[in-house]
C-alpha positions in Angstrom: -9.1 1.5 11.8 -8.6 -2.0 13.1 -8.0 -3.2 16.6 -7.2 -6.0 15.3 -3.9 -5.9 15.5 -2.8 -5.2 19.5 -4.1 -7.9 21.9 -1.4 -6.2 24.6 -0.4 -3.2 25.8 1.7 -1.4 24.0 19.2 19.8 -10.0 19.6 20.9 -12.8 23.6 22.9 -14.7 22.8 26.9 -14.3 24.7 27.6 -17.5 22.2 25.0 -18.9 18.9 27.2 -18.0 21.0 30.4 -19.0 21.4 29.4 -22.5 17.7 28.3 -22.9 15.6 29.8 -25.7 13.7 32.8 -24.2 9.8 30.8 -23.3 6.5 32.2 -24.3 4.6 33.3 -20.9 2.1 30.8 -19.7 -1.3 32.4 -20.3 -3.0 32.3 -16.7 -5.6 29.6 -16.0 -8.9 30.6 -14.4 -9.3 31.6 -10.8 -9.5 28.5 -9.0 -8.9 26.5 -5.9 -5.1 26.0 -5.0 -4.1 22.1 -6.0 -3.8 20.0 -3.6 -0.3 18.2 -2.3 0.1 14.5 -0.7 0.1 13.7 2.1 -2.7 16.5 2.5 -2.4 16.2 6.5 0.3 14.5 8.4 -0.5 11.7 11.3 -4.2 12.1 10.8 -5.5 8.3 10.5 -9.1 7.3 9.9 -9.8 10.9 7.9 -13.1 12.2 7.4 -13.7 15.6 4.6 -16.5 16.7 3.8 -17.8 19.7 2.0 -21.3 21.5 4.3 -23.9 23.1 3.1 -21.8 26.5 4.6 -19.3 26.6 1.5 -16.5 24.7 4.2 -14.3 21.8 3.8 -14.5 19.7 7.4 -11.9 17.1 8.3 -11.2 15.0 11.0 -9.5 12.1 11.6 -7.8 10.4 15.0 -4.6 11.9 16.1 -1.4 9.5 17.5 -2.4 9.7 20.8 -6.2 9.2 20.2 -6.6 11.6 23.4 -8.9 14.2 21.9 -11.6 14.4 19.3 -10.2 17.2 16.3 -12.0 19.7 13.8 -10.4 21.8 10.5 -11.9 23.8 8.0 -11.1 25.5 5.0 -12.6 27.2 2.2 -10.2 24.5 -0.1 -9.0 21.1 0.5 -5.9 21.9 -0.4 -6.5 24.7 2.4 -7.1 21.9 5.1 -2.8 21.5 5.1 -2.5 24.7 7.7 -5.9 25.5 9.0 -6.2 25.8 12.3 -7.6 22.6 14.1 -9.8 23.2 17.2 -9.6 20.8 20.0 -13.8 19.5 20.7 -13.8 17.4 23.1 -10.6 15.0 25.1 -10.7 11.7 26.9 -12.9 11.2 30.3 -10.0 11.1 33.9 -11.9 7.2 33.9 -14.7 5.3 33.1 -15.3 3.7 29.6 -14.1 6.5 27.6 -10.9 7.1 29.1 -8.8 5.5 27.1 -8.5 5.3 22.9 -10.5 7.7 20.9 -10.7 6.0 17.8 -12.1 7.1 14.1 -13.8 10.5 14.4 -17.5 11.3 12.2 -18.8 14.5 12.2 -22.2 14.7 11.2 -24.9 17.1 10.9 -28.4 15.5 11.9 -31.9 18.1 12.2 -29.1 21.1 12.3 -27.5 20.0 15.0 -24.0 18.9 15.3 -22.9 15.8 16.5 -19.2 13.4 16.3 -19.1 9.9 16.4 -16.0 8.3 18.0 -15.0 4.8 19.4 -13.7 4.8 22.6 -12.5 1.7 25.8 -11.2 2.5 29.1 -7.9 3.1 29.9 -5.8 1.1 32.3 -3.8 -1.2 30.3 -4.0 -4.9 28.9 -6.5 -6.3 26.5 -9.4 -4.1 28.9 -7.9 -0.8 26.6 -9.6 -2.4 23.2 -13.1 -2.7 24.9 -14.0 -0.7 22.0 -18.4 0.8 22.2 -19.4 4.2 19.4 -20.4 6.6 21.8 -21.3 10.4 20.2 -20.7 14.1 21.5 -23.3 17.1 20.9 -22.7 20.7 19.7 -24.2 23.3 21.9 -24.6 25.9 18.8 -24.7 26.4 15.4 -20.7 26.5 15.0 -18.7 23.5 15.2 -15.3 24.9 15.7 -16.2 27.2 18.9 -19.7 25.2 20.0 -19.3 23.5 23.4 -19.4 19.8 23.4 -21.0 17.2 25.6 -20.9 13.3 25.8 -24.7 12.3 24.4 -24.2 8.8 24.7 -23.3 5.0 23.6 -24.4 3.4 20.4 -27.2 1.0 21.1 -26.5 -2.3 18.9 -27.8 -5.5 20.1 -24.8 -6.7 21.1 -22.3 -5.7 23.7 -19.3 -6.6 22.1 -16.5 -4.7 20.2 -18.1 -2.1 17.1 -16.4 1.0 15.5 -16.6 3.5 12.4 -19.8 4.8 12.6 -20.8 6.2 8.9 -24.5 8.3 8.6 -25.8 8.5 5.4 -29.9 9.0 4.0 -31.0 7.8 1.1 -34.8 7.8 -0.1 -35.3 10.1 2.9 -34.2 7.0 5.6 -31.0 7.6 7.8 -28.8 5.0 8.1 -26.6 4.1 10.1 -23.7 1.2 8.3 -20.9 0.1 11.4 -18.3 -2.4 12.2 -19.0 -4.9 14.9 -17.9 -8.2 16.4 -20.6 -10.3 16.5 -21.3 -13.3 18.7 -21.0 -16.4 17.6 -19.0 -15.4 14.3 -14.9 -16.5 14.1 -14.1 -12.8 13.0 -12.6 -9.4 14.5 -15.1 -7.1 12.7 -18.2 -7.4 10.3 -20.4 -4.8 8.5 -24.0 -4.0 9.7 -26.6 -1.0 8.5 -29.6 0.2 9.8 -32.4 2.4 9.9 -31.6 5.1 12.6 -35.0 6.2 15.4 -32.4 9.0 17.1 -29.1 9.4 16.3 -28.3 6.9 19.1 -30.7 4.4 18.8 -32.2 2.2 15.3 -35.7 1.8 14.0 -35.4 -1.9 12.8 -32.7 -4.6 13.9 -29.3 -4.2 11.5 -28.4 -6.5 8.5 -25.5 -7.7 8.8 -23.7 -7.1 4.9 -20.7 -9.1 4.5 -18.3 -11.2 6.8 -14.5 -11.2 6.0 -13.5 -14.6 4.6 -12.0 -14.0 1.0 -8.0 -14.0 1.4 -7.5 -10.4 1.2 -10.1 -9.6 3.8 -8.1 -12.1 6.0 -4.7 -11.5 5.8 -3.4 -10.6 9.6 -6.6 -10.2 11.2 -10.0 -11.2 9.7 -11.4 -7.4 9.5 -14.0 -5.8 7.9 -14.6 -1.8 9.3 -14.6 1.6 7.9 -17.7 1.9 5.7 -17.5 4.5 3.7 -21.0 5.3 1.4 -21.2 7.0 -2.4 -24.3 7.0 -4.2 -23.9 7.0 -7.8 -24.4 6.4 -11.3 -27.8 4.0 -10.7 -26.0 2.8 -7.6 -24.7 2.8 -4.1 -21.3 1.6 -3.3 -19.8 1.1 0.1 -16.4 0.9 0.7 -15.0 -1.2 3.3 -11.2 -1.6 5.1 -10.4 -5.2 5.7 -6.9 -7.1 6.9 -4.0 -5.5 9.5 -3.4 -2.0 9.4 -0.2 -2.3 8.0 0.9 -2.6 4.3 -1.9 -5.3 4.0 -4.8 -3.2 4.7 -6.9 -2.6 1.3 -10.1 -1.6 0.4 -13.0 -3.5 0.0 -16.1 -2.2 -2.2 -20.2 -3.7 -1.7 -22.4 -2.5 -4.4 -26.5 -2.2 -4.8 -29.1 -1.2 -6.6 -30.0 2.4 -5.5 -33.8 1.3 -5.6 -32.6 -2.1 -3.9 -33.7 -3.1 0.4 -30.7 -2.1 1.5 -31.4 -4.0 4.5 -31.5 -7.2 2.4 -28.1 -8.4 2.1 -28.6 -9.9 -0.6 -28.8 -6.8 -2.6 -25.4 -5.9 -1.9 -22.8 -7.6 -3.8 -19.5 -8.1 -2.9 -15.9 -7.1 -5.2 -13.9 -10.3 -5.6 -10.6 -8.5 -5.4 -9.5 -5.8 -3.3 -10.2 -1.8 -5.2 -7.7 0.0 -3.6 -3.9 -1.5 -2.2 -0.6 -0.6 -1.0 1.8 0.5 -4.1 5.3 0.5 -4.2 6.0 2.3 -7.2 3.8 5.6 -5.9 5.4 4.5 -2.2 1.9 4.6 -0.3 1.6 1.7 2.2 -1.7 0.4 3.7 -3.9 2.8 1.8 -7.6 2.8 4.1 -10.5 3.6 5.9 -11.5 6.5 3.5 -14.3 8.5 3.0 -15.6 10.9 -0.4 -15.8 14.3 -0.8 -15.9 16.7 -3.9 -13.7 19.1 -5.1 -13.9 22.8 -5.9 -15.2 22.2 -9.6 -17.9 18.9 -8.2 -15.6 16.4 -8.7 -15.3 13.2 -6.8 -12.4 12.5 -4.2 -10.9 10.1 -2.8 -9.7 10.9 0.9 -7.9 7.8 3.2 -4.6 7.5 5.1 -1.5 5.6 4.2 2.3 5.8 5.3 4.7 6.3 2.6 6.9 3.5 4.0 6.3 -0.1 4.3 8.7 -1.5 7.6 7.2 -0.6 10.3 9.0 -0.9 14.1 6.3 -2.3 16.9 2.5 -2.4 16.3 1.2 -0.3 13.1 -1.5 1.2 15.4 0.8 2.9 17.4 2.8 4.6 14.2 1.8 7.7 13.8 2.7 7.9 10.4 -0.8 7.2 8.9 -1.3 10.5 6.7 -4.3 11.3 5.1 -4.5 12.1 1.4 -6.3 12.9 -1.2 -7.0 11.8 -5.2 -9.7 12.0 -7.7 -11.6 9.7 -8.1 -12.8 8.0 -11.2 -15.0 5.5 -13.3 -15.5 2.4 -15.8 -17.5 2.6 -18.7 -20.6 1.0 -16.5 -20.2 3.7 -14.0 -18.5 1.9 -11.1 -16.0 3.9 -9.4 -12.4 3.8 -10.7 -10.0 3.6 -7.9 -6.9 3.3 -9.8 -3.6 3.2 -7.2 -2.8 5.9 -4.6 -1.0 8.5 -6.2 2.0 9.3 -3.9 3.1 12.6 -2.6 3.1 15.5 -4.3 0.6 17.3 -6.3 -2.3 15.8 -6.9 -1.4 14.4 -11.0 -3.7 15.2 -14.0 -4.7 12.9 -17.4 -4.6 15.0 -20.7 -7.2 14.2 -22.9 -6.3 14.8 -26.7 -8.5 17.3 -28.1 -7.8 16.0 -32.0 -8.8 12.5 -30.2 -10.9 11.7 -27.2 -10.6 8.6 -27.7 -6.7 8.8 -26.9 -5.0 9.9 -23.6 -1.1 10.5 -22.8 -0.1 7.4 -21.6 2.7 5.0 -21.0 3.7 1.7 -21.3 7.2 1.3 -18.7 9.7 3.6 -20.2 7.4 4.4 -23.7 5.3 7.0 -24.0 2.2 5.9 -26.2 -1.4 7.8 -27.0 -4.3 5.5 -25.6 -6.4 4.2 -22.7 -4.5 2.0 -20.9 -5.1 1.6 -16.9 -6.1 4.7 -15.2 -2.6 5.2 -13.6 -0.7 5.0 -16.8 -3.0 7.9 -17.8 -1.5 9.7 -14.5 0.9 12.6 -15.0 2.1 14.9 -11.8 3.2 18.3 -12.9 6.0 19.9 -11.2 7.9 23.0 -10.9 10.5 23.7 -13.4 13.9 25.0 -13.6 13.8 27.0 -16.8 12.0 30.0 -15.0 9.0 30.4 -12.8 7.0 29.1 -16.0 8.2 25.9 -17.0 7.3 22.6 -15.7 8.1 19.6 -15.6 6.1 15.9 -16.1 6.4 13.0 -14.0 4.2 9.7 -14.0 2.8 8.7 -11.2 3.8 5.1 -11.7 7.8 6.2 -12.4 8.1 8.9 -10.4 12.0 9.5 -10.8 11.0 9.8 -15.0 9.8 12.9 -16.4 9.0 13.5 -20.4 11.7 14.7 -22.3 12.2 16.3 -26.1 14.4 14.8 -28.6 16.9 16.4 -31.0 14.5 14.3 -33.6 11.5 15.5 -32.4 10.3 12.2 -30.3 9.3 12.6 -26.8 10.6 10.3 -24.4 10.5 8.9 -20.7 13.6 9.7 -19.1 15.6 9.2 -15.6 16.5 12.2 -14.2 20.4 12.2 -15.3 20.8 16.2 -13.5 22.9 16.6 -16.7 22.6 19.9 -18.3 21.0 18.7 -21.3 18.5 16.6 -19.1 17.5 20.0 -16.9 17.0 21.5 -20.3 15.2 19.0 -22.5 12.4 18.4 -20.1 11.1 21.7 -19.5 7.6 22.9 -21.2 5.6 25.9 -20.8 2.0 25.0 -19.7 -0.4 28.0 -21.9 -4.1 27.7 -21.2 -6.8 28.9 -23.6 -8.8 30.9 -21.9 -12.3 29.6 -22.0 -12.0 27.0 -24.2 -10.5 24.2 -22.1 -7.9 23.6 -24.0 -4.0 23.2 -23.2 -0.6 23.2 -24.7 3.1 22.2 -23.9 5.7 24.4 -25.4 9.3 22.5 -25.5 11.4 25.5 -24.2 14.6 22.7 -26.1 12.5 23.1 -29.2 11.1 27.1 -30.0 7.2 26.5 -31.6 7.1 22.6 -30.9 4.6 21.4 -28.2 4.1 17.7 -27.2 1.1 16.3 -29.6 0.0 12.9 -30.9 -0.1 12.2 -34.3 -1.4 8.8 -35.4 -1.7 7.5 -31.3 2.6 8.8 -31.1 3.2 11.1 -28.7 6.1 13.3 -30.5 6.9 16.9 -31.1 4.3 18.8 -33.1 4.3 22.4 -33.8 2.8 24.4 -31.3 -0.4 25.8 -33.1 -1.0 22.3 -34.9 -4.3 20.7 -33.7 -2.7 17.6 -32.2 -0.8 20.1 -30.1 -4.0 20.5 -27.6 -5.2 18.5 -24.5 -8.0 18.6 -22.2 -6.8 18.1 -18.9 -9.0 15.2 -17.4 
């Protein structure tokens, strides 16, 4: 959440469907968690979601009024969308914590719940951006119902603008990473790390990990903020947000070997390009300030905020439409996170791997369907409710949300825009059939009984519904 931006106050034809051939009722998939739908929670920026050992997902974030600290929880990620939200603490009537509250993060340390946040004084003018980091502490075991009080201010080497603290434990050492303006460096904020002695003090001098200097880090403002840590594949990855908080906001990535000295800035390598940026095709603008969690199956999930339109009236910091979003996080062959693109609004997309050829995925190159493994975004398809009864579905690529897979009369499968015609409303309908206990699925074509979407010699075509090429594995 960059404060650099402000230095002043502030459907188909019913006849066609009735004529559609009868479809086989889809076998029920194994009971599982509901599919999250983006945006997951509207008007919540700087989102943190994590799965606690009690089995709940906890979520906090900045509210548009910037006047309170909030928390919600659910047994599923999708359930966070409608979960009751508790107000833990409100800004004070006067003093250093009487103005805006930003970027909260919930942590449990030695069995005690803390919430870190940034705050400034009220009163208007530049003084409201005299931002410092504070913590409140809970008096009970349940953070939703316990009473919260101010613990104090984070003690950093400089009395200067700082925010976006995150805490992680590595090899038995608890660290904090955060963003701060360092006197003598002409930037809005840099990233720092230090081992912790207490919840508000360090046991060693902080190390400066990165200063925004690359062109994508300094668009509008020179910003490196909102660090988040992911430990995977023998490395620690630290994402961070850069540039102004409009459509230019994006994610960068630092990485270090898991056995390296994390306090040595030379241990960390910065990505030369941003790893997650605005995507007009999926209509997500300014993705940033992320966190990481896992889904109900233990798969990595990226959490972030983003707007679904580009043009903003007034100061982007006070635009309320930064919504909390989630999506699957994938990895390249060398174990580096592959963020892909913001997947856009709607149910989370899936990837479909040919059971007959695990190296081939259902993919597209523009409006042409292909069987291969191009960029991550080209292999992500969203399944939505169909028009031929409750069992029918439609499949659409995230990069072309107005196009759908269509079964051709000649046995082809193509991507076509929704013409709203009776023929389209018939041929774009499929039934997802799950093979219980085998992890296999098929998409039977409503318009071609006995046929399903399949892959033959790298081509996506209709095949016999029981042919080996008709079977897929999701993700």
